[in-house]
N, C-alpha and C positions, 0 to 999 in steps of 0.2 A: 564682358567674354567669360565663357567657362573655363576654368583652371583645369588642367590635367590632373586626374586621382589615380593614385594607385590602391588597395590594400592589400594587407597580408596579416592574416591569411587568409580563405574563403569557409571557414566554418558558420558556426551558427548564425554568431553577431555576425562578423565581418562581411557574409554573403547577404542578408538581412540589409544591412547598413548601404551595400553597396546598390543593393536593388530599388530604396530610398534615393538615394541620387540619381542613377540611373533615369529613375522616373520623369525627374527634372532636369532632365537632358544633357548628363552627366557622362562620360566615358571612363568605366571604370578598369584599368590593369590590374591585374595579378599575376601571380604564379602557381602552375599548375604543374609543378616539376615532382615529380616522385608522390604526388596524390591522389586518392583511391578514385577508385570510379565514380563513389557516391559523391565525393567532394567536386570531384570535376561537374558530374550533372548538376549539381547547388549551385555550380558557380555559373555554370552556362545559364541556369533559370533565370539569375538573380543578371545576369546580364554584361556581368564581368567578361574581361577581354584577356587570355593569357597574352602572356609576354614574356619574353625575354630579361634577365636582369639587369641589362644596360638599359633598356625602353621604360623597366621601373623606375631607375636612378635619375633618369629623367624626367619624372612627373613633376608639376609644380608642388602636388602635397602627395604627404605617403602617409597614408594610418597605419598605423602600429597594432593588431587586433589579436594577440596571440594568447597562449595559457602564460601566466606568468612567470614561469620559469625559463621563458625562451625569449624573454624581452629581451636580454642584455645580448644573446647572441643573435638576433634578427637585427638590433642596432649595430653591433661590429658587423655586421653582413653587409648590412646597406651602407656604412662609412667608407668598408674599402670598395665600394665599388665609384659611391660621391667623391671619392678624395680625387679621384682620375677626369670628374667630369668637370666643364667650364661651368655647367647649371648646378645651379645650390639650391636643391626644393626646402620645402617646410616639413619635418618629421616632426607627428602627433604621435605620442606614445601613450594609449588607449588603454592600458593596459591595468591588471586589478596589482599595482605593485604598490613598496610604502614608499614613504619620501625621500631611503636614503637611495634605493636601489634607484626612482624614477630620477637621482641628481648624478648616479653612475650613468644611466643612459643616455642624459644630458651632456655629458662630457667628453661621449665617445660620437656624440652626431656633432657636436662642435668643433671635433678635433677636423671632421672633414672639410668644415665650411659650410656645410649646411645648420637650417636655423632650425630652433627647437619648441617643440609645446608639450607643455605636460597638459593630460586631458581623463577624462573621468566619465565612463559612462555608467548611468545610474538607469535602470528599468530594463522593460525585457527587450527583444528584439522587435525592432520598428515591424507593422504588419498595416497594409493597405488599412485606410480611416482612422489610425491612429496617428498623433502628435507625437509620441515618446520614441526611444527615450531619452532623457536629459543627456547633452553634450557637455560637461562643464569643462572648461580650459584655464589654464593660468599660465604666465611668465611674460615676459619681456616682449614676445613674437604672438601673441594670443590673436592680436587686431588681424594676423598675416591670415586667416583663417574663416573671417567673417563670412565669404565666401557660400560657406559652405549653408550657413543659414539661407541664404537663398536657394539652394539645394536642396530643402526638405528637412532638412535636421534641426532639433532643437539647440542650437547651442545659445550658451549660457556665459559669458566671460567672469571669471573668480580675481576678483581686486589683491590679488596677490604675486608671488615669485612661483617659479617652479616647485615643485612640491608640494602646493596649496589646491589643485586638483585634485593630487593624487592622496594627498590629506581626507580631503571631504570623502575619496572616496574607499579609505580604508575603516573611518569612521562610519560612515554608512553602513557599509559590510559589515563589519564588527556587530553594528546590535542586528541591520536585518537579519542575516543569515548565522549572528551566534541565538537568536530567538530559537531559530529554527533548530538550531544544535540543543538548546537543551530542553526544547520538544522532544527529538528522536531520542534523546540519551533518558529523560523520564517516560517516555512513550515505553521503550523498550524494559527497563526496569520495570514498572506498573504490569506490563506484560507476562513479563517472569514472574512473576509473583502473584498475579491470579487476581492484579487489581485492576486491571483495564479499560473494565466497563465504570464501576465504579469513580475512576478518574473521569473518566470521558463524563459520566455524570454530572459529578461536582462542577466540572467545568461547564457544564453549560448551566448550571445552579449560580455561579457566582463568579464565572468569567467567561461569557458566552463569547465575548470576542476574538479572547484567544482560544477556544474550540474551534472557533470558524475557520480563525487564523492556520491552525493545525491540522484543520481538513484540504487545505490546499495547498499548503507549504511542503507539508511531509512527503506525499506524494511527488510533488512537483521536482524536490531536491534530488530527489535517489536515482536517475539518469545523470544529475550534473555531482555528484559526491566527489569522483576521482579529478574534477576541477573545482572543488573548493579544496583540496589539502593544503596546495602549493598558497591559494589565498588566506588560509587562516593562519600561514606561516610567514605571510609578509606582514597580516594583520601585526601578528605578537612580535615583529621586529620594527615595526611602526610605534607599538610600545616601546618599547627598549628591552634588554633582556634584563636589567636589574627592577622593571615593574613587576609588580607581582602578580596584576593581571595578564602579565605574557603567557603567564605557563595555562590560565585557562582557555587561550588560542592555540596554542602548543596540543594543550586536551581534546579541541576540537578538529585539528588537523588529524588527528590518531583517530576520533569517532568517524570521520568522512571517508578516512583510509579505510575503515574497517567498515562501513556500508559500502562501501565500493568493491572491497576484495569481495562480499557478502553477494552483488548483483552478479560478478564474475563466477560464484563458485552455485553453493543450493538455493541459494534468495532468500535463505528464511527470516531473515533481521527484514528485508523490503519488504514480505509479505506480513508480519507484523504492521510494519507501522500504513503501511494500507490499509490491512485489517481497523485498524484506532480510526483513520483517516474517513472510511467509506462508513463505520459504525457513528462518526461526529453528523456527517453528513445524514444522516438516517436519522438522528436523534434533536430534535425541534428542541430550542431552550427556551426555558420555562420563562 
């Protein structure tokens, strides 16, 4: 029997995950109250069904896929609804939050009588013909969501408690997005100093893999920079306030904040990053 599933919210990742599940026969509920016309259209295209809060609270599995800063508030909203229900769903927190935050979410969820699974999505939103992204889950109730594997998700169980999946996400994102942050900072500085072409050529000679990575990751980051701000701060929190590297990720948060603000304004920083990326694609490694 296919479980009833709700996904909050129907953003780029949430709607893509919904489409994958719907392809395999699942009915996916979501909330469209207060959502933009573009979001509503994306949800409909993904096969999502608009539902009232009470209907969502009655689902068997609820996937929380929201920006990091909204994870706690969503957990509180769900807990308020579920407390009054006889049905107690499994809530799966798929958000890019640190271990401390996910344990706070767990506490809120358990107070309602619902079960809780810590999860981490690693990879791009699913597309037809692809297997990914990977959905790592951990915690005592992780096996309660194995049905998602039969519905097309690449579900992988992490042998560990609540917090293990989020720790994996923080570590992976810290490396993956941290490398993009380092590249963006140095490309902007080199461009300002008139050394962008020299940097590009040296990378082509001595670090072609890095050059190829920046050619793709820099322009790909630009529309997402505003979402990465909170994630960098979650990574800083994951490291701990006394850890010297926490300052690095606070710095990345400020960098992505700057890039996001630029994207809403003149776009000069973004143009520099795109120009560097395009020149890399036009330059063949030696």
